[in-house]
KEDO-396640 format. One record per atom (N, C-alpha, C, O): atom name; x, y, z. Coordinates in steps of 0.001 Angstrom, whole numbers, plus 500000, padded with zeros to 6 digits. Example, Ala and Ser with C-alpha at 12.3 -4.5 7.8 and 13.67 -1.06 7.14 Angstrom:
<nodes>
atome->N | X->513190 | Y->494310 | Z->507800
atome->CA | X->512300 | Y->495500 | Z->507800
atome->C | X->513200 | Y->496700 | Z->507800
atome->O | X->514236 | Y->496681 | Z->508465
atome->N | X->512850 | Y->497750 | Z->507080
atome->CA | X->513670 | Y->498940 | Z->507140
atome->C | X->512900 | Y->500030 | Z->507870
atome->O | X->513409 | Y->501138 | Z->508039
</nodes>
This chain:
<nodes>
atome->N | X->097497 | Y->229861 | Z->061428
atome->CA | X->097442 | Y->228607 | Z->060722
atome->C | X->097896 | Y->227496 | Z->061668
atome->O | X->098980 | Y->227575 | Z->062247
atome->N | X->097075 | Y->226473 | Z->061822
atome->CA | X->097408 | Y->225396 | Z->062750
atome->C | X->098465 | Y->224477 | Z->062147
atome->O | X->098722 | Y->224492 | Z->060943
atome->N | X->099063 | Y->223686 | Z->063013
atome->CA | X->100109 | Y->222776 | Z->062555
atome->C | X->099540 | Y->221681 | Z->061648
atome->O | X->100253 | Y->221169 | Z->060785
atome->N | X->098267 | Y->221316 | Z->061829
atome->CA | X->097635 | Y->220291 | Z->060994
atome->C | X->097435 | Y->220769 | Z->059560
atome->O | X->097353 | Y->219955 | Z->058641
atome->N | X->097357 | Y->222078 | Z->059365
atome->CA | X->097094 | Y->222617 | Z->058039
atome->C | X->098374 | Y->222808 | Z->057218
atome->O | X->098309 | Y->223260 | Z->056075
atome->N | X->099516 | Y->222474 | Z->057777
atome->CA | X->100781 | Y->222626 | Z->057069
atome->C | X->100862 | Y->221562 | Z->055970
atome->O | X->100548 | Y->220391 | Z->056183
atome->N | X->101288 | Y->222004 | Z->054808
atome->CA | X->101397 | Y->221077 | Z->053677
atome->C | X->102530 | Y->220086 | Z->053921
atome->O | X->103641 | Y->220463 | Z->054293
atome->N | X->102221 | Y->218817 | Z->053702
atome->CA | X->103233 | Y->217766 | Z->053762
atome->C | X->103142 | Y->216980 | Z->052456
atome->O | X->102061 | Y->216506 | Z->052105
atome->N | X->104226 | Y->216834 | Z->051743
atome->CA | X->104181 | Y->216085 | Z->050476
atome->C | X->103917 | Y->214598 | Z->050731
atome->O | X->104255 | Y->214055 | Z->051782
atome->N | X->103306 | Y->213967 | Z->049736
atome->CA | X->103058 | Y->212530 | Z->049826
atome->C | X->104370 | Y->211766 | Z->049683
atome->O | X->105256 | Y->212158 | Z->048925
atome->N | X->104471 | Y->210699 | Z->050406
atome->CA | X->105636 | Y->209835 | Z->050308
atome->C | X->105668 | Y->209183 | Z->048926
atome->O | X->104660 | Y->208653 | Z->048458
atome->N | X->106822 | Y->209225 | Z->048285
atome->CA | X->106982 | Y->208623 | Z->046967
atome->C | X->106751 | Y->207110 | Z->047056
atome->O | X->106142 | Y->206522 | Z->046163
atome->N | X->107231 | Y->206489 | Z->048120
atome->CA | X->107031 | Y->205045 | Z->048285
atome->C | X->105555 | Y->204699 | Z->048464
atome->O | X->105097 | Y->203668 | Z->047970
atome->N | X->104812 | Y->205547 | Z->049162
atome->CA | X->103377 | Y->205298 | Z->049337
atome->C | X->102657 | Y->205379 | Z->047998
atome->O | X->101792 | Y->204555 | Z->047699
atome->N | X->103014 | Y->206365 | Z->047201
atome->CA | X->102393 | Y->206525 | Z->045880
atome->C | X->102785 | Y->205353 | Z->044974
atome->O | X->101937 | Y->204822 | Z->044257
atome->N | X->104037 | Y->204951 | Z->044998
atome->CA | X->104493 | Y->203818 | Z->044190
atome->C | X->103802 | Y->202525 | Z->044626
atome->O | X->103378 | Y->201733 | Z->043784
atome->N | X->103691 | Y->202312 | Z->045928
atome->CA | X->102998 | Y->201123 | Z->046424
atome->C | X->101537 | Y->201105 | Z->046004
atome->O | X->100998 | Y->200053 | Z->045663
atome->N | X->100895 | Y->202274 | Z->046029
atome->CA | X->099491 | Y->202344 | Z->045618
atome->C | X->099347 | Y->202130 | Z->044118
atome->O | X->098394 | Y->201490 | Z->043672
atome->N | X->100289 | Y->202660 | Z->043333
atome->CA | X->100253 | Y->202434 | Z->041879
atome->C | X->100396 | Y->200943 | Z->041579
atome->O | X->099706 | Y->200417 | Z->040706
atome->N | X->101284 | Y->200264 | Z->042294
atome->CA | X->101431 | Y->198823 | Z->042112
atome->C | X->100168 | Y->198085 | Z->042548
atome->O | X->099798 | Y->197077 | Z->041946
atome->N | X->099509 | Y->198582 | Z->043590
atome->CA | X->098259 | Y->197966 | Z->044037
atome->C | X->097167 | Y->198124 | Z->042983
atome->O | X->096360 | Y->197217 | Z->042782
atome->N | X->097141 | Y->199271 | Z->042314
atome->CA | X->096121 | Y->199491 | Z->041290
atome->C | X->096294 | Y->198566 | Z->040089
atome->O | X->095309 | Y->198136 | Z->039489
atome->N | X->097544 | Y->198257 | Z->039734
atome->CA | X->097760 | Y->197388 | Z->038574
atome->C | X->097965 | Y->195929 | Z->038983
atome->O | X->098171 | Y->195079 | Z->038117
atome->N | X->097914 | Y->195620 | Z->040278
atome->CA | X->098156 | Y->194252 | Z->040736
atome->C | X->097140 | Y->193219 | Z->040246
atome->O | X->097486 | Y->192038 | Z->040208
atome->N | X->095910 | Y->193579 | Z->039869
atome->CA | X->095014 | Y->192543 | Z->039327
atome->C | X->095532 | Y->191858 | Z->038069
atome->O | X->095008 | Y->190811 | Z->037689
atome->N | X->096546 | Y->192416 | Z->037410
atome->CA | X->097117 | Y->191726 | Z->036253
atome->C | X->097763 | Y->190412 | Z->036676
atome->O | X->098050 | Y->189566 | Z->035829
atome->N | X->097993 | Y->190230 | Z->037967
atome->CA | X->098600 | Y->188995 | Z->038468
atome->C | X->097724 | Y->187781 | Z->038188
atome->O | X->098222 | Y->186656 | Z->038142
atome->N | X->096421 | Y->187999 | Z->038000
atome->CA | X->095530 | Y->186886 | Z->037699
atome->C | X->095717 | Y->186381 | Z->036266
atome->O | X->095192 | Y->185324 | Z->035915
atome->N | X->096449 | Y->187111 | Z->035441
atome->CA | X->096630 | Y->186735 | Z->034046
atome->C | X->097739 | Y->185715 | Z->033837
atome->O | X->097762 | Y->185040 | Z->032807
atome->N | X->098648 | Y->185588 | Z->034776
atome->CA | X->099710 | Y->184609 | Z->034610
atome->C | X->100747 | Y->184696 | Z->035702
atome->O | X->100868 | Y->185710 | Z->036388
atome->N | X->101491 | Y->183622 | Z->035854
atome->CA | X->102492 | Y->183526 | Z->036912
atome->C | X->103551 | Y->184631 | Z->036850
atome->O | X->103893 | Y->185177 | Z->037900
atome->N | X->104089 | Y->184990 | Z->035681
atome->CA | X->105102 | Y->186053 | Z->035669
atome->C | X->104577 | Y->187395 | Z->036181
atome->O | X->105344 | Y->188203 | Z->036705
atome->N | X->103288 | Y->187630 | Z->036034
atome->CA | X->102718 | Y->188914 | Z->036475
atome->C | X->102441 | Y->188942 | Z->037972
atome->O | X->102042 | Y->189976 | Z->038508
atome->N | X->102646 | Y->187826 | Z->038648
atome->CA | X->102486 | Y->187794 | Z->040103
atome->C | X->103545 | Y->188668 | Z->040776
atome->O | X->103436 | Y->188992 | Z->041959
atome->N | X->104558 | Y->189039 | Z->040020
atome->CA | X->105615 | Y->189887 | Z->040549
atome->C | X->105087 | Y->191281 | Z->040910
atome->O | X->105668 | Y->191950 | Z->041765
atome->N | X->104007 | Y->191724 | Z->040280
atome->CA | X->103490 | Y->193074 | Z->040544
atome->C | X->103039 | Y->193225 | Z->042001
atome->O | X->103543 | Y->194113 | Z->042688
atome->N | X->102106 | Y->192392 | Z->042506
atome->CA | X->101754 | Y->192556 | Z->043920
atome->C | X->102884 | Y->192143 | Z->044858
atome->O | X->102979 | Y->192647 | Z->045977
atome->N | X->103742 | Y->191225 | Z->044405
atome->CA | X->104867 | Y->190836 | Z->045251
atome->C | X->105888 | Y->191966 | Z->045400
atome->O | X->106601 | Y->192025 | Z->046402
atome->N | X->105962 | Y->192848 | Z->044428
atome->CA | X->106791 | Y->194052 | Z->044570
atome->C | X->106062 | Y->195119 | Z->045379
atome->O | X->106676 | Y->195869 | Z->046138
atome->N | X->104744 | Y->195176 | Z->045203
atome->CA | X->103958 | Y->196182 | Z->045905
atome->C | X->103947 | Y->195997 | Z->047413
atome->O | X->103873 | Y->196971 | Z->048162
atome->N | X->104020 | Y->194743 | Z->047861
atome->CA | X->103998 | Y->194486 | Z->049307
atome->C | X->105193 | Y->195100 | Z->050037
atome->O | X->104993 | Y->195865 | Z->050981
atome->N | X->106429 | Y->194791 | Z->049631
atome->CA | X->107547 | Y->195400 | Z->050363
atome->C | X->107658 | Y->196908 | Z->050168
atome->O | X->108100 | Y->197616 | Z->051072
atome->N | X->107263 | Y->197401 | Z->049008
atome->CA | X->107306 | Y->198848 | Z->048784
atome->C | X->106344 | Y->199541 | Z->049744
atome->O | X->106696 | Y->200548 | Z->050359
atome->N | X->105141 | Y->199008 | Z->049874
atome->CA | X->104153 | Y->199598 | Z->050781
atome->C | X->104587 | Y->199461 | Z->052228
atome->O | X->104427 | Y->200389 | Z->053021
atome->N | X->105134 | Y->198310 | Z->052569
atome->CA | X->105612 | Y->198090 | Z->053937
atome->C | X->106742 | Y->199067 | Z->054279
atome->O | X->106783 | Y->199625 | Z->055376
atome->N | X->107650 | Y->199263 | Z->053330
atome->CA | X->108749 | Y->200207 | Z->053544
atome->C | X->108223 | Y->201633 | Z->053682
atome->O | X->108735 | Y->202414 | Z->054483
atome->N | X->107198 | Y->201968 | Z->052899
atome->CA | X->106594 | Y->203300 | Z->053013
atome->C | X->106005 | Y->203499 | Z->054401
atome->O | X->106165 | Y->204566 | Z->054995
atome->N | X->105326 | Y->202485 | Z->054921
atome->CA | X->104737 | Y->202587 | Z->056265
atome->C | X->105831 | Y->202780 | Z->057301
atome->O | X->105702 | Y->203614 | Z->058197
atome->N | X->106909 | Y->202010 | Z->057184
atome->CA | X->108015 | Y->202143 | Z->058153
atome->C | X->108635 | Y->203532 | Z->058110
atome->O | X->108919 | Y->204129 | Z->059148
atome->N | X->108842 | Y->204041 | Z->056891
atome->CA | X->109458 | Y->205371 | Z->056770
atome->C | X->108506 | Y->206465 | Z->057247
atome->O | X->108936 | Y->207453 | Z->057841
atome->N | X->107207 | Y->206285 | Z->056983
atome->CA | X->106246 | Y->207301 | Z->057409
atome->C | X->106083 | Y->207330 | Z->058923
atome->O | X->105798 | Y->208385 | Z->059489
atome->N | X->106255 | Y->206211 | Z->059575
atome->CA | X->106177 | Y->206195 | Z->061044
atome->C | X->107275 | Y->207051 | Z->061657
atome->O | X->107075 | Y->207691 | Z->062689
atome->N | X->108437 | Y->207057 | Z->061010
atome->CA | X->109546 | Y->207848 | Z->061524
atome->C | X->109527 | Y->209297 | Z->061083
atome->O | X->110245 | Y->210122 | Z->061648
atome->N | X->108719 | Y->209625 | Z->060084
atome->CA | X->108699 | Y->210986 | Z->059549
atome->C | X->107263 | Y->211492 | Z->059450
atome->O | X->106845 | Y->211971 | Z->058396
atome->N | X->106507 | Y->211390 | Z->060540
atome->CA | X->105091 | Y->211766 | Z->060496
atome->C | X->104896 | Y->213250 | Z->060229
atome->O | X->103862 | Y->213645 | Z->059692
atome->N | X->105861 | Y->214074 | Z->060589
atome->CA | X->105702 | Y->215516 | Z->060384
atome->C | X->106279 | Y->215977 | Z->059051
atome->O | X->106072 | Y->217124 | Z->058651
atome->N | X->106995 | Y->215102 | Z->058362
atome->CA | X->107614 | Y->215498 | Z->057101
atome->C | X->106783 | Y->215082 | Z->055882
atome->O | X->106673 | Y->215830 | Z->054910
atome->N | X->106202 | Y->213882 | Z->055946
atome->CA | X->105489 | Y->213342 | Z->054788
atome->C | X->104093 | Y->212876 | Z->055177
atome->O | X->103824 | Y->212532 | Z->056328
atome->N | X->103214 | Y->212877 | Z->054180
atome->CA | X->101863 | Y->212352 | Z->054347
atome->C | X->101755 | Y->211074 | Z->053520
atome->O | X->102636 | Y->210770 | Z->052716
atome->N | X->100685 | Y->210341 | Z->053720
atome->CA | X->100449 | Y->209162 | Z->052904
atome->C | X->100374 | Y->207855 | Z->053670
atome->O | X->100449 | Y->206783 | Z->053071
atome->N | X->100227 | Y->207929 | Z->054987
atome->CA | X->100161 | Y->206697 | Z->055771
atome->C | X->098945 | Y->205857 | Z->055371
atome->O | X->099066 | Y->204646 | Z->055185
atome->N | X->097791 | Y->206481 | Z->055238
atome->CA | X->096583 | Y->205732 | Z->054845
atome->C | X->096739 | Y->205135 | Z->053448
atome->O | X->096296 | Y->204016 | Z->053188
atome->N | X->097361 | Y->205879 | Z->052570
atome->CA | X->097601 | Y->205399 | Z->051212
atome->C | X->098507 | Y->204166 | Z->051232
atome->O | X->098248 | Y->203190 | Z->050528
atome->N | X->099557 | Y->204214 | Z->052032
atome->CA | X->100487 | Y->203093 | Z->052122
atome->C | X->099820 | Y->201866 | Z->052749
atome->O | X->100050 | Y->200742 | Z->052303
atome->N | X->099003 | Y->202073 | Z->053772
atome->CA | X->098306 | Y->200956 | Z->054420
atome->C | X->097297 | Y->200334 | Z->053452
atome->O | X->097187 | Y->199111 | Z->053360
atome->N | X->096569 | Y->201176 | Z->052741
atome->CA | X->095606 | Y->200662 | Z->051759
atome->C | X->096334 | Y->199894 | Z->050655
atome->O | X->095871 | Y->198840 | Z->050219
atome->N | X->097456 | Y->200417 | Z->050210
atome->CA | X->098232 | Y->199742 | Z->049158
atome->C | X->098730 | Y->198390 | Z->049645
atome->O | X->098686 | Y->197408 | Z->048904
atome->N | X->099199 | Y->198330 | Z->050876
atome->CA | X->099665 | Y->197061 | Z->051425
atome->C | X->098524 | Y->196053 | Z->051496
atome->O | X->098696 | Y->194889 | Z->051134
atome->N | X->097371 | Y->196495 | Z->051959
atome->CA | X->096220 | Y->195594 | Z->052066
atome->C | X->095803 | Y->195061 | Z->050697
atome->O | X->095562 | Y->193864 | Z->050541
atome->N | X->095719 | Y->195935 | Z->049720
atome->CA | X->095308 | Y->195510 | Z->048374
atome->C | X->096339 | Y->194558 | Z->047780
atome->O | X->095972 | Y->193538 | Z->047196
atome->N | X->097614 | Y->194876 | Z->047921
atome->CA | X->098659 | Y->194010 | Z->047373
atome->C | X->098658 | Y->192636 | Z->048037
atome->O | X->098855 | Y->191625 | Z->047363
atome->N | X->098441 | Y->192589 | Z->049345
atome->CA | X->098406 | Y->191306 | Z->050049
atome->C | X->097204 | Y->190486 | Z->049604
atome->O | X->097337 | Y->189298 | Z->049307
atome->N | X->096032 | Y->191112 | Z->049556
atome->CA | X->094821 | Y->190375 | Z->049172
atome->C | X->094924 | Y->189861 | Z->047739
atome->O | X->094650 | Y->188690 | Z->047476
atome->N | X->095312 | Y->190721 | Z->046826
atome->CA | X->095379 | Y->190301 | Z->045421
atome->C | X->096532 | Y->189325 | Z->045196
atome->O | X->096385 | Y->188360 | Z->044446
atome->N | X->097659 | Y->189562 | Z->045826
atome->CA | X->098797 | Y->188655 | Z->045664
atome->C | X->098497 | Y->187253 | Z->046172
atome->O | X->098809 | Y->186267 | Z->045505
atome->N | X->097892 | Y->187165 | Z->047352
atome->CA | X->097578 | Y->185835 | Z->047879
atome->C | X->096443 | Y->185186 | Z->047097
atome->O | X->096447 | Y->183972 | Z->046893
atome->N | X->095480 | Y->185978 | Z->046659
atome->CA | X->094379 | Y->185417 | Z->045864
atome->C | X->094877 | Y->184890 | Z->044521
atome->O | X->094523 | Y->183785 | Z->044110
atome->N | X->095686 | Y->185675 | Z->043852
atome->CA | X->096209 | Y->185242 | Z->042551
atome->C | X->097130 | Y->184038 | Z->042716
atome->O | X->097058 | Y->183090 | Z->041935
atome->N | X->097982 | Y->184072 | Z->043714
atome->CA | X->098873 | Y->182936 | Z->043955
atome->C | X->098107 | Y->181678 | Z->044320
atome->O | X->098439 | Y->180587 | Z->043856
atome->N | X->097083 | Y->181827 | Z->045148
atome->CA | X->096254 | Y->180680 | Z->045511
atome->C | X->095488 | Y->180127 | Z->044329
atome->O | X->095360 | Y->178913 | Z->044175
atome->N | X->094980 | Y->181016 | Z->043496
atome->CA | X->094253 | Y->180583 | Z->042300
atome->C | X->095179 | Y->179792 | Z->041374
atome->O | X->094790 | Y->178756 | Z->040836
atome->N | X->096402 | Y->180285 | Z->041194
atome->CA | X->097347 | Y->179582 | Z->040326
atome->C | X->097748 | Y->178233 | Z->040920
atome->O | X->097895 | Y->177250 | Z->040193
atome->N | X->097922 | Y->178189 | Z->042232
atome->CA | X->098282 | Y->176921 | Z->042875
atome->C | X->097161 | Y->175901 | Z->042719
atome->O | X->097418 | Y->174730 | Z->042442
atome->N | X->095920 | Y->176343 | Z->042894
atome->CA | X->094792 | Y->175425 | Z->042733
atome->C | X->094661 | Y->174941 | Z->041298
atome->O | X->094354 | Y->173771 | Z->041070
atome->N | X->094888 | Y->175814 | Z->040330
atome->CA | X->094847 | Y->175401 | Z->038933
atome->C | X->095936 | Y->174371 | Z->038639
atome->O | X->095698 | Y->173394 | Z->037930
atome->N | X->097110 | Y->174592 | Z->039179
atome->CA | X->098209 | Y->173648 | Z->038982
atome->C | X->097861 | Y->172288 | Z->039583
atome->O | X->098057 | Y->171252 | Z->038948
atome->N | X->097342 | Y->172298 | Z->040813
atome->CA | X->096975 | Y->171040 | Z->041459
atome->C | X->095861 | Y->170318 | Z->040700
atome->O | X->095889 | Y->169094 | Z->040568
atome->N | X->094896 | Y->171066 | Z->040210
atome->CA | X->093798 | Y->170451 | Z->039465
atome->C | X->094310 | Y->169809 | Z->038179
atome->O | X->093926 | Y->168688 | Z->037846
atome->N | X->095166 | Y->170510 | Z->037466
atome->CA | X->095692 | Y->169984 | Z->036203
atome->C | X->096572 | Y->168759 | Z->036457
atome->O | X->096451 | Y->167757 | Z->035752
atome->N | X->097452 | Y->168831 | Z->037454
atome->CA | X->098309 | Y->167677 | Z->037727
atome->C | X->097490 | Y->166483 | Z->038207
atome->O | X->097832 | Y->165341 | Z->037903
atome->N | X->096418 | Y->166730 | Z->038950
atome->CA | X->095550 | Y->165639 | Z->039398
atome->C | X->094847 | Y->164990 | Z->038205
atome->O | X->094727 | Y->163767 | Z->038145
atome->N | X->094384 | Y->165805 | Z->037258
atome->CA | X->093739 | Y->165257 | Z->036062
atome->C | X->094715 | Y->164429 | Z->035239
atome->O | X->094357 | Y->163363 | Z->034738
atome->N | X->095931 | Y->164907 | Z->035099
atome->CA | X->096942 | Y->164164 | Z->034346
atome->C | X->097253 | Y->162849 | Z->035059
atome->O | X->097388 | Y->161807 | Z->034418
atome->N | X->097365 | Y->162901 | Z->036384
atome->CA | X->097642 | Y->161686 | Z->037151
atome->C | X->096514 | Y->160675 | Z->036977
atome->O | X->096774 | Y->159483 | Z->036810
atome->N | X->095276 | Y->161131 | Z->037015
atome->CA | X->094140 | Y->160225 | Z->036832
atome->C | X->094162 | Y->159607 | Z->035434
atome->O | X->093894 | Y->158416 | Z->035282
atome->N | X->094471 | Y->160388 | Z->034434
atome->CA | X->094550 | Y->159853 | Z->033074
atome->C | X->095669 | Y->158824 | Z->032950
atome->O | X->095492 | Y->157789 | Z->032308
atome->N | X->096807 | Y->159102 | Z->033555
atome->CA | X->097918 | Y->158161 | Z->033505
atome->C | X->097575 | Y->156881 | Z->034263
atome->O | X->097888 | Y->155787 | Z->033792
atome->N | X->096940 | Y->156997 | Z->035426
atome->CA | X->096522 | Y->155815 | Z->036179
atome->C | X->095538 | Y->154983 | Z->035369
atome->O | X->095618 | Y->153755 | Z->035365
atome->N | X->094621 | Y->155637 | Z->034692
atome->CA | X->093642 | Y->154934 | Z->033868
atome->C | X->094348 | Y->154194 | Z->032727
atome->O | X->094004 | Y->153056 | Z->032407
atome->N | X->095324 | Y->154842 | Z->032127
atome->CA | X->096062 | Y->154237 | Z->031022
atome->C | X->096885 | Y->153048 | Z->031515
atome->O | X->096935 | Y->152011 | Z->030854
atome->N | X->097521 | Y->153195 | Z->032655
atome->CA | X->098371 | Y->152131 | Z->033195
atome->C | X->097528 | Y->150931 | Z->033623
atome->O | X->097957 | Y->149789 | Z->033459
atome->N | X->096335 | Y->151174 | Z->034169
atome->CA | X->095473 | Y->150097 | Z->034650
atome->C | X->094691 | Y->149393 | Z->033547
atome->O | X->094005 | Y->148408 | Z->033821
atome->N | X->094776 | Y->149865 | Z->032325
atome->CA | X->094034 | Y->149240 | Z->031232
atome->C | X->094610 | Y->147853 | Z->030948
atome->O | X->095828 | Y->147687 | Z->030873
atome->N | X->093728 | Y->146851 | Z->030790
atome->CA | X->094250 | Y->145518 | Z->030449
atome->C | X->094776 | Y->145527 | Z->029008
atome->O | X->094262 | Y->146225 | Z->028135
atome->N | X->095798 | Y->144739 | Z->028805
atome->CA | X->096365 | Y->144645 | Z->027461
atome->C | X->095407 | Y->143869 | Z->026550
atome->O | X->094792 | Y->142888 | Z->026968
atome->N | X->095296 | Y->144315 | Z->025334
atome->CA | X->094455 | Y->143642 | Z->024350
atome->C | X->095246 | Y->142477 | Z->023751
atome->O | X->096397 | Y->142644 | Z->023349
atome->N | X->094633 | Y->141319 | Z->023693
atome->CA | X->095360 | Y->140190 | Z->023086
atome->C | X->095622 | Y->140453 | Z->021595
atome->O | X->094808 | Y->141069 | Z->020907
atome->N | X->096740 | Y->139984 | Z->021129
atome->CA | X->097084 | Y->140144 | Z->019717
atome->C | X->096238 | Y->139201 | Z->018879
atome->O | X->096018 | Y->138056 | Z->019274
atome->N | X->095772 | Y->139649 | Z->017758
atome->CA | X->094931 | Y->138809 | Z->016900
atome->C | X->095687 | Y->138298 | Z->015726
atome->O | X->095130 | Y->137574 | Z->014901
</nodes>
């Protein structure tokens, strides 16, 4: 039996990071849910760091890298989408307020 065929358990952090990556699209539903990919990023990063030091003890490097990539893409996309929505809404409110302020006063009858 070759050394490559030896069973190595999956890293718990890699599995946790991937689970967070799978549910990270909920971040598009609201600002409080942005915490899911934001938690997934450091968990996946920590899994990669630990797996680099324990390559013969645990498996799951590809899983951890994929989880990190998914968490980064979804986290930045959801955060960017929310930031753009905020800017659009505040710009609309500012335009409405400017329009209201610039309106000439109606003479009293």
